[in-house]
C-alpha positions as CSV (number, residue, x, y, z in Angstrom):
1,X,119.7,69.5,141.1
2,X,116.5,71.5,140.5
3,X,118.3,74.7,139.5
4,X,120.9,73.0,137.3
5,X,120.6,71.3,133.9
6,X,117.1,69.8,134.3
7,X,115.7,73.2,135.2
8,X,117.4,74.8,132.2
9,X,115.9,72.2,129.8
10,X,112.4,72.7,131.3
11,X,112.7,76.5,130.8
12,X,114.0,76.1,127.2
13,X,111.2,73.7,126.3
14,X,108.6,76.1,127.9
15,X,110.0,78.9,125.8
16,X,109.9,76.9,122.6
17,X,106.3,75.7,123.1
18,X,105.1,79.2,124.2
19,X,106.9,80.6,121.2
20,X,105.1,78.2,118.9
21,X,101.8,79.4,120.2
22,X,102.9,83.0,120.1
23,X,103.8,82.7,116.4
24,X,100.2,81.7,115.7
25,X,98.9,84.6,117.7
26,X,101.3,87.0,115.8
27,X,100.1,85.6,112.5
28,X,96.5,86.4,113.6
29,X,97.6,89.9,114.6
30,X,96.6,89.4,118.3
31,X,97.9,91.5,121.2
32,X,99.1,88.5,123.1
33,X,101.8,87.6,120.6
34,X,105.2,85.9,120.5
35,X,106.9,87.5,123.5
36,X,103.8,87.5,125.7
37,X,103.2,83.7,125.3
38,X,106.9,82.9,125.7
39,X,107.1,84.8,128.9
40,X,103.9,83.4,130.3
41,X,104.9,79.8,129.5
42,X,108.5,80.3,130.8
43,X,107.2,82.1,134.0
44,X,104.8,79.4,134.8
45,X,107.5,76.8,134.3
46,X,109.9,78.7,136.6
47,X,107.3,79.2,139.3
48,X,106.6,75.5,139.2
49,X,110.3,74.7,139.6
50,X,110.7,77.2,142.4
51,X,107.7,75.9,144.2
52,X,109.5,72.7,144.8
53,X,112.8,74.4,145.7
54,X,111.2,76.9,148.1
55,X,109.2,74.1,149.8
56,X,112.3,72.2,150.6
57,X,112.5,68.7,152.0
58,X,110.8,69.6,155.3
59,X,107.2,70.0,154.0
60,X,105.2,67.7,151.7
61,X,103.4,70.6,150.1
62,X,105.5,71.2,147.0
63,X,102.9,73.1,145.1
64,X,102.1,76.0,147.3
65,X,103.7,78.6,145.0
66,X,102.6,76.9,141.8
67,X,99.0,76.8,143.0
68,X,98.8,80.6,142.8
69,X,99.7,80.6,139.0
70,X,96.1,79.8,138.2
71,X,94.9,82.9,140.1
72,X,97.5,85.2,138.5
73,X,96.8,84.0,135.0
74,X,93.1,84.4,135.6
75,X,93.7,88.0,136.5
76,X,95.8,88.5,133.4
77,X,93.2,86.8,131.1
78,X,90.4,89.0,132.5
79,X,92.3,92.0,131.3
80,X,92.2,90.6,127.7
81,X,88.4,90.4,127.7
82,X,86.5,93.5,126.5
83,X,82.7,94.0,126.8
84,X,80.9,96.1,124.2
85,X,77.3,96.8,123.7
86,X,76.7,94.0,121.2
87,X,79.4,91.4,121.9
88,X,82.3,90.2,124.1
89,X,85.8,90.3,122.7
90,X,89.0,88.5,123.7
91,X,87.6,85.3,125.2
92,X,89.7,83.1,122.9
93,X,92.8,85.1,123.7
94,X,92.1,84.8,127.4
95,X,91.6,81.1,127.1
96,X,94.8,80.7,125.1
97,X,96.8,82.5,127.8
98,X,95.2,80.2,130.4
99,X,96.3,77.1,128.5
100,X,99.8,78.4,127.8
101,X,100.3,78.8,131.5
102,X,99.2,75.2,132.0
103,X,101.7,74.1,129.4
104,X,104.4,76.1,131.2
105,X,103.5,74.3,134.4
106,X,103.7,71.0,132.7
107,X,107.1,71.8,131.4
108,X,108.2,72.9,134.8
109,X,107.1,69.5,136.1
110,X,109.3,67.8,133.5
111,X,106.4,66.3,131.6
112,X,107.6,67.2,128.1
113,X,105.5,64.8,126.1
114,X,102.3,66.0,127.8
115,X,103.3,69.6,127.2
116,X,104.0,68.9,123.5
117,X,100.6,67.2,123.1
118,X,98.8,70.0,124.8
119,X,100.6,72.5,122.5
120,X,99.6,70.6,119.4
121,X,96.0,70.4,120.5
122,X,95.9,74.1,121.3
123,X,97.2,74.9,117.8
124,X,94.6,72.6,116.3
125,X,91.9,74.3,118.2
126,X,93.1,77.8,117.2
127,X,93.7,77.0,113.5
128,X,91.8,74.0,112.2
129,X,88.7,74.2,114.4
130,X,88.5,77.9,113.6
131,X,88.7,77.2,109.9
132,X,86.1,74.4,110.2
133,X,83.7,76.8,111.9
134,X,84.1,79.3,109.0
135,X,83.4,76.6,106.4
136,X,80.4,75.2,108.2
137,X,78.8,78.7,107.9
138,X,77.0,78.6,111.3
139,X,79.4,80.8,113.2
140,X,78.5,84.5,113.5
141,X,81.4,86.9,113.1
142,X,81.7,90.7,112.6
143,X,82.6,92.4,109.3
144,X,83.0,96.2,108.7
145,X,81.0,97.5,105.8
146,X,81.8,100.8,104.0
147,X,79.1,102.1,101.7
148,X,80.0,105.0,99.4
149,X,77.7,107.1,97.3
150,X,78.3,110.1,95.0
151,X,76.0,112.7,96.5
152,X,77.5,115.8,94.9
153,X,78.9,118.9,96.5
154,X,77.3,121.9,98.1
155,X,78.4,125.2,96.6
156,X,78.0,128.7,97.9
157,X,75.5,131.3,96.8
158,X,78.3,133.7,95.7
159,X,79.6,131.0,93.3
160,X,76.5,129.6,91.6
161,X,73.7,131.9,92.8
162,X,71.1,131.4,95.5
163,X,68.7,129.2,93.5
164,X,71.4,126.9,92.2
165,X,73.0,126.6,95.6
166,X,69.7,125.6,97.2
167,X,69.0,123.1,94.5
168,X,72.5,121.5,95.0
169,X,71.9,121.3,98.7
170,X,68.5,119.6,98.2
171,X,70.2,117.1,95.8
172,X,72.9,116.3,98.3
173,X,70.5,115.8,101.1
174,X,68.2,113.6,99.0
175,X,71.1,111.4,98.0
176,X,72.3,111.0,101.6
177,X,68.7,110.1,102.7
178,X,68.3,107.6,99.9
179,X,71.7,105.9,100.8
180,X,70.8,105.7,104.5
181,X,67.3,104.4,103.6
182,X,68.8,101.7,101.4
183,X,71.2,100.6,104.1
184,X,68.4,100.4,106.7
185,X,66.2,98.4,104.3
186,X,68.9,95.8,103.7
187,X,69.8,95.5,107.4
188,X,66.2,95.3,108.5
189,X,65.7,92.3,106.1
190,X,68.4,90.3,107.9
191,X,67.5,91.5,111.4
192,X,70.6,93.7,111.9
193,X,70.9,97.0,113.8
194,X,72.5,99.9,112.0
195,X,75.5,100.7,114.1
196,X,77.5,103.5,112.5
197,X,81.2,103.5,113.1
198,X,82.1,106.5,111.0
199,X,80.5,108.9,108.6
200,X,82.1,111.6,106.5
201,X,82.0,113.4,103.1
202,X,85.0,113.6,100.8
203,X,85.0,115.4,97.4
204,X,81.3,114.9,96.8
205,X,81.2,111.4,98.1
206,X,79.3,110.3,101.2
207,X,81.0,107.4,103.1
208,X,79.4,105.4,105.9
209,X,81.0,102.6,107.9
210,X,79.2,100.2,110.1
211,X,79.6,96.7,111.6
212,X,77.4,93.7,110.8
213,X,77.6,90.5,112.9
214,X,76.2,87.6,111.0
215,X,76.9,84.2,109.5
216,X,78.7,83.7,106.2
217,X,75.5,83.3,104.3
218,X,74.0,86.4,105.8
219,X,77.1,88.5,105.0
220,X,76.9,87.4,101.4
221,X,73.2,88.4,101.3
222,X,73.9,91.8,102.8
223,X,76.7,92.5,100.5
224,X,74.8,91.5,97.4
225,X,71.8,93.6,98.3
226,X,73.9,96.7,99.1
227,X,75.8,96.5,95.8
228,X,72.7,96.0,93.7
229,X,70.9,99.1,95.2
230,X,70.8,102.2,93.0
231,X,71.4,104.5,96.0
232,X,74.9,103.0,96.7
233,X,77.7,103.4,94.2
234,X,80.4,101.3,95.9
235,X,80.5,98.9,98.8
236,X,83.6,97.4,100.3
237,X,84.0,94.9,103.2
238,X,86.8,94.6,105.7
239,X,87.6,92.0,108.3
240,X,87.2,93.2,111.9
241,X,90.6,93.4,113.4
242,X,89.3,92.4,116.8
243,X,87.6,89.1,115.6
244,X,89.0,86.0,117.4
């Protein structure tokens, strides 16, 4: 009975609900995507079913195997959490995996309506609540800034002469210093630390990339001040791929 039609229906429902959550994760470009959430949800459902089967009729403890799902999923979720110097990444993904496992266990127990309600609530938390946090403007989130400035190129003494080469080198150094000073001044005004991700020079252009973690209003302030500064010629902003 447990391994026949009812078990197949429970596994199919678990796959469907886990897939719905996985599609949302894929759309957000997260590592725990469609296949991961489907497998977690189906695996939890299967363990729940097999827990009853393996216990048999001789023991009242039908959840001995299923009880270990929480520990296993906790170990898996811990692997999704990354600690950096300034923030913790992956907490939402780890919590999502935890809830997906619970939905799979609910499907394995044959409680389809409860599993569907939990799936809907999870999708609301991931999408609608996340959008509301952004609109309210109080949530701090990271953005990658790339500041570019035309600093000129250094030429060799054999090409332009010693005096001209030294003058060009001084101009390039001065432009780089002014750009860095402008960035520091803007970040100091909003209480942000200058954390350089990448710095390079391409065809006479100096390019500096750094991360700013702030609210929506602070990001708008930083962007406006950087773009209005004479020491910066072009400023672009990118979304952090690791943001939850």
